[in-house]
N, C-alpha and C positions, 0 to 999 in steps of 0.2 A: 363615305362609299369604300367597302373593301370587295377586293379581290383574288381569286389564285390566277398566278403565271399562268399555271396547267391552264383553264378559262380560256386566256385569250390565245395560247402557243397549242395549244390540244392536248392530249395526249401524250406521256411519256411513254416511250421505245428503249428497246433491251439490245447493245450487240445482236445478238442473235435476231431479233426482228428486224433489224437494217440489214444484218448481211443476207438475209434470206429474200427483203424486196427488189435487192439489188446484182444477189447472183453471185458474191464475192467473200471469201474467208472472214471469219469473223477480226482475223488479225486487221488485215484490210481495213475496219471501220475503227479499229482503235488507233491505229496509223494515222488514217484520218483526222482523225477526235485527238489525239496527242500532239500530232504537228499543226492544228487548228483550222486542218481543212473543211472538217464538219463540227459543227457549235454544237456542244454536248456539256454535261456536266456529270460531277462524278457522284453513284449514291456512298460507296463506300471507297478505297482506297483504291480498291482491284475494280468496279463494276461500273463503266458508263452510262448513263442515261439520255438520251435524244427526245428531244420536240420532234412531232410528227410534223409541227411548219418548218422547225429549221432542216428536217432532212429531205421534205418536199425544196424548200428552199434550194438546197444543196445539189434534188437529182434536176430542178431546173436551168441553173449554175451551168451544170456540169455535160448538160445534156446526157442521162442516163436516161434508159427507159425502165419503166418498174420491172420488175419478174415475175412474166404472167406458171400461174403453176398448173 
């Protein structure tokens, strides 16, 4: 039986999606990823990706409220 990691962890988000979700600058999201605070992966050497499940776990752990547009 095979399955994809995205099927388990949810869809992949980019830096701009995460920054809008938390109401923080994109640079902050990159910093969180570079320092290991937010689990992410490199799509290219300059572009980060994040699984929705990891972003939600980070939000709950840090006590951050999602930004309501």
